[in-house]
C-alpha positions, 0 to 999 in steps of 0.5 A, a space after each residue: 494499586 502498588 502497581 499503579 502507583 509504581 507507573 505513574 511515577 515513571 510518567 513524571 519524567 516524561 517531556 509532553 510532545 510539542 508541536 514545531 512551529 508551523 510554517 505554513 504552504 497555502 492549502 492545496 484545496 479551499 475546503 476546510 481540510 478533513 483528513 481520511 488517511 495521515 502519514 506513515 499509515 500501515 497499508 496493506 503493502 506500503 507505508 502512506 506516503 502522504 495525507 489523504 484530503 477528503 473532497 466532501 465525496 466528490 470530484 472535481 475539487 479545485 487543486 491549487 499549487 501550495 507555493 510557487 514552483 514549477 511542475 517537476 513531473 507529470 505521471 498518468 497510470 492506470 493504477 497507483 497515483 493514477 493522474 498525478 502532478 509533482 511540483 519543485 518549490 524553491 524552498 527545497 521541497 516537492 509538493 505532490 497531488 495525486 488521484 487528480 480527475 483532469 489538469 488545468 489546461 496549460 497542463 492538459 495542453 502540454 500531456 495531451 500532446 505527449 499522449 498522441 506522441 507515444 500514442 499512449 494513455 499512460 505517460 510520464 513527462 519530466 520537465 525543466 522549470 522553463 516549461 511550467 512554471 506555476 505560481 503559488 495558489 494557481 489551479 493546476 488541477 481537479 480532484 478525482 478518483 483515478 489510480 488505486 484510489 478507492 474514493 474520490 480524494 486528494 493523496 498530498 504529498 510534501 517531499 525533499 527534492 534531493 532525496 525523493 523522501 516523503 516528509 510528514 506534512 503535519 510536521 511543522 507545515 499544516 495544522 489540523 483539528 485533532 484533540 482525540 487521544 490515539 486508540 489502542 485496540 490491541 496489545 499482544 505479547 510474543 515469545 522471540 526464542 524457543 526457550 521463552 515462555 509466557 503465561 504457561 505457553 510459547 506462542 504469541 497472546 493477547 494481553 487484556 487491559 483496562 483504563 484507569 483514566 483518559 490517558 492511560 490503560 493498566 494492563 494484567 500482570 503477565 508471567 514469563 520467563 526468556 525474551 519478549 516483545 510487545 506488540 500494538 493495534 492502534 488507530 488515531 482519529 482527528 477531529 470531524 471525521 470518523 476515519 481510523 488513520 494511523 499515529 505518529 510515534 510509538 516509544 516503549 520503556 522497561 524499568 525506566 530505559 527506552 527500549 523502543 521508539 519510532 516515528 513517522 517524520 520521514 521514510 525512503 519509499 524501498 522501506 516498504 519492503 519491511 513493512 511485513 517485519 514490521 507488523 505481526 504478519 500471521 495476524 494481518 493474514 489471518 484477521 487484516 488486523 494490523 499489529 505493529 511490533 515494539 521490537 525489531 524482529 527478524 528482517 526488520 532493516 527500517 532505520 527509523 527506529 531511534 532507540 539503541 535498544 532493539 525492543 526486545 526484553 529479556 525476563 529473569 526469574 525472580 525480577 518484576 518489570 514495569 513496561 511502558 508504551 506511549 502513543 502519541 499523533 502529530 498534534 501531540 496527544 498522547 495514550 499510554 498502556 503500562 505492563 506489569 511483568 514477573 519474571 517466573 519460570 514456568 513449564 512448556 506446554 506441547 505444541 497443538 496440532 495447529 502449530 505442528 501442521 504449520 510447522 511442516 516442510 522445508 527449512 528455507 533460511 534467509 542466507 542461500 538461494 534455493 532452486 527446486 526442480 521437478 519434471 515440469 515445474 521449478 522454484 527459485 528462493 532466492 537469498 533473502 526471499 523470506 523475513 525469518 527462516 521459515 518452513 514451505 511445503 514445496 511439492 509438484 502433485 497432479 499438475 500443480 506446483 505446491 509452494 505453500 507457506 501459510 500466513 509467512 509474508 514474502 520478502 523477494 519475489 519467488 520465480 516459478 517455471 512451468 514446461 509449456 504445453 505443445 499447444 500454446 493457444 491461450 495457455 498461462 501461468 497462474 495461481 490458485 485463488 481460495 475457490 481454486 480457481 486458476 488466476 492470471 500471472 504470467 504468459 512470459 515464455 523463456 527456454 520453453 517455460 512460462 516463468 512469473 515472479 510473485 510475492 506470495 506463496 500458493 499453489 500454481 498450475 497451467 491454464 488456458 483462456 479462449 475467450 476475447 474480452 468484451 467491448 459495450 457501448 454505455 449508449 447508443 451510439 451507431 449510426 447516430 448524430 452525436 453532435 450533444 454528446 461530450 464523450 464517448 464511453 465504452 466498458 471494456 472487460 475480461 473476466 479470464 486473465 485480465 486486459 493486457 492493452 487497447 488502442 482506438 482509431 477515429 477514421 483510421 487515425 489513433 486517438 485517445 481514450 482514457 481508461 478507468 480500470 476501477 469502472 472497466 471503462 474507456 473514455 474518448 471526450 470530444 475536445 480540440 486535442 483531436 480534429 474531426 475532418 467531415 461528418 460521417 466517422 467510423 470508430 474502431 476499438 480493439 482489446 487484448 487480454 494477457 494471452 493474445 485474445 483480441 475483441 474488436 467493436 466498429 461503429 459509425 457515428 455523425 458530427 461535424 468538425 
């Protein structure tokens, strides 16, 4: 109880977070705003740059401009944001609307014109203020599920126009119903150097904790000597939704002194390069659980650490320490974890067989480049390729190049080179998956080598694909009258190396087919942007895979105008 009282005394001095006055933009949707994603969430390879607004599980919800301005950018991609609009506003901010199904008619007209000019579904347009001005609340698009989206929703962002830095829409712009505190599900402690011992061992350990009341958890006392750091697994739920979202801020104090603080109010897109230094990557790699470190680890150059201290605690023998973690969401709901620490000299336990196995290979430092040459292959590891000095198993055996470092994060791409075989028919450079099937990496050739770059380690080899892609109509179109059809849809797929490109013509003229990669579908819409002369029409579709295998599908259909 003395420990609890000691910690509660520290809480007396805490100034509770209070949200800034909200300066409303208009809502981008007419339905109530419920979120499936919050700003700054830790995604697999990046920080989430906006908020994900639920669209009731469906597409076609009208999307409105949140304020007056002009469409400054339009981008259509089969990945990432899919169909996206960027509107610049007079107040110095830009609003972004992503994963859209389609645009409003006046925007679609301009986009179609550019797509037919470039003969490409994927386009990117940068516009001046006079081309596409919009009014506040004007319908600019309809919600969808395009690009890298995993389900229908609107990804919405606010950015500083001059810097293009995303800013948190829940701070001073929008309110959402949220009275639920963040939930901490895991507490970890990490030895920082080789002399540190925690609870008798020299590896990261999970620390049990129990609930004192609705806002405070108390961890079991830990015994340590040397430098340590902490990490937490955390999520935040908003009212009326069960999605596990990211928290807004994390702060840590040791004996009353702030040693760590991070807030997701805004960041640079380039900051995502450091995300695997912010999280416990080995744990994420093994279990897909994200543990956020509350200390600045090696390779972490994130600028939004606000505390002067690194978050690392130097634990000395004979001393007691009171460590307190405070987490909050954007609405100011808080959660605390109190961790008592006793400085105590301990014996070092010998490494386990698993740790010894992971410790094999060549030592790769972060401050230099490495080039390993073999008879038929090369691997180049650039400076700062890894976040910290680590060991990588690099060798060439049985026509395979091994560049293996289990559960190690790669910061900058590794360059792999393999001598090209005598016959190039369908050959490619690939990386083996967990089932030892070689997946496509690159077919780029230079000076007698296949070359590829990748931000992961693994086993690389040359493989061959001589099988053409497949093209299948969703419905029967050949020799049919299609007067009542709104579209032509085809399934296109390539199970070996993947699709590189596709094209289609009607009566010899290029036509736009939209590509939805999640469904492996391409779709031509009968609309005013392509006029059909006569009533009999020849459609031809060509699909090329990553190594040049070509599939062609031809059919005749009938339709007037």
